[in-house]
N, C-alpha and C positions, 0 to 999 in steps of 0.2 A: 504494500500500500504506500509506503514511503516513496518508492521509486515512481509510482504513477502520480503521486502528489507533486513530486519534484518536477516531473515531466510536464504536468499541467501548469505548474507555476512558471517553468521556463518558457513554455509556449505563450503564456499570457504576457510575460515580460517582453518577449520578442514582438508580439502583436502590438503592445502598447507603444514600443519604441518605433515600430514601423509607422504607426498612426501619428506619432509625434513628428517624425521626419516629414510625413505627408502634410501635416497641419502647418509646419513651418514654411511650406511652399505656398500656402494660401495667399500671403500678402504679395506674392510675386517678387519682382526685383525692386529693391528700395534704393533710390539714388541718394548717396551720402555726400555731403559737403559740396564744395565748388568744383570738384573734379568730375562730377557727373558719372561716376563709376557705379553701375548697378550691382548691388550686393543682394544675395539671397541668403535666407536663414537656414536652409536645409543642411548645410555643412555643420552647423551648430548641433543639429540632431544626430548627425553621423558621429561627431566627436563624442557627444553624450552617450550614445549607444555603446561605443567601445569602452568609454571611461567608467560607465556605471554597470553595464552588464557583463563585460569581459569579452574575450576574443570570439568565442563560438557564438554566443547569443547576440553580441553586437553586430557581427558580420551577418548573422542570420536575419536580424531585423532589417538590415539594408537589402539583403537578398529578397525578402518578402516584399518590400516596397518596390524593388525593381521588377519582380515577377508581376505585380499588379499593374505597373506601368506598361510592361510588355503586353498585358492582356487588354490594354487600351484605356485604362483609367487615367484621367488627367491629374496625376498626383505630383508631377514635377512643377517647379516654379513657373508661373505663367500659364498653368493649366495644360502643360504638355503631357502627352502620353502616347502609347502605341509603339509599335516596332520601329517606326521611323526615327525615334530619338536615339536608337542604338546604331543608326547608320550616319548620324550627324557628327559634327566636329567636337561635340562635348562628350562623346561616348567614353573617352578616356577618363574623364572626371567621374563618371558613373562607376566604372570599374574601380577607380581609385577609392571611391567611397567604401566599397566592400573591403579592399585590402587595408585601407586606412583604419577602419573600425576594428579589424582584426589585429593590426599592429598595436593600436592604442590599448585594446583589451589585454593582449599578451604582455605588454610592458607594464600596464597598470597592475597586473597580478604580482609583479615584482616589488611594488611599493605599498600594497595594502597589507595590513589594515591601517597603518598610520596615514598613508596618503599625504606626504609632505607637499606643500603647495608648490615649491620650486620644482620638485620632481614631476608633479602632475602637469605643470606648465610645459616642461621639456617633453614629456611623453605625448601630450596632446598637440604640441607644435610639430613634432616629428611626424606623427601619424596623420594629423589633421591638415597640415600644410605641405610638408615635404613629400610624403608618400602620395597624397592626392595630386599634387602638382606634377610629380614625375609621370604618373599615368595620364594626367590631363595633357601634358606637353606631348607625350607619345601619341595620344589620340589626335591632337592637332596636326602632328607631322604626318600621320597616316590618312587623315580625312581632309586636309587642306593643302594648299600649295605653299604654306609658310615654310621658311627655312628654320633651322634649329634656333638661331639667335632671335628671330622674330617670334617664334613660338614661346620661347622662354621669356622674352620681354613682355609678351602679352599678359603674363601672369602678375607682373609687378604692381599693377594698379589695384589688384585684389588683396595684396598682402596686408595692408592696414586693417581692412575689415575682418580678414581671417584671424589676425592677431587678437582682435577684440573678441571674436567667437571663442578662441582658445582660452582667454582669460575667464570669460563667463562660464564656459564648460568646466574649467578647472575648479572654480569656486563652487559651482553647483555639485560637481562630483565629490568634492571634499566633504560638503555638507551631507550628501547622501551616504557616503561611506562612514561618516561619523554616526549618523542616525541609524543606519542599517548595516552594521558590520557583517561580513560574510556573504554579501552579494557576489563577490568574486573571491573564490578560495585563494588564500595566499599560497605562494610557492612553498613547497616543502623544503626545509633545509635538512641536509644530512649531517649527522653527527659522527665524529670519529669514535671508533670503539677501541 
């Protein structure tokens, strides 16, 4: 019975975070500051999924969202959905969401139950910015005529907004892990005999 309760709880957590990522797309792109750069909030949900649920469930939440998008539900920012989004220039970012959530969750396992703020910031920045951008740039290279330099440069305008998302996600994740220790099982340490 414990195993089925755990499985049901895991599935519920995955569903809730898939819904959170979808809900964060509802406002569409928000233009921030004088730069006119459109920022979406869905990456915040991806970072939170990995930081709160861990590698397997965090990546699972993103995969559920992407499966629903593939079925045609307009769950991406701006009401986008359907198989066409996986043929567009942003497909690399979508793949990066899955890998980013997994990397964040795997690295978060190394810092729980304490979840030091500085370590959470580093983990979330690596998974939520570096990993996602690497896949995003690769997608741009495959789906557009941009060169490597132009593809990398195109991400620069989004870094300030993504840094804010990393800070918000880290503060939220720290509070969640303090209130609900054990959401992510800490890494077992071996002792010498």
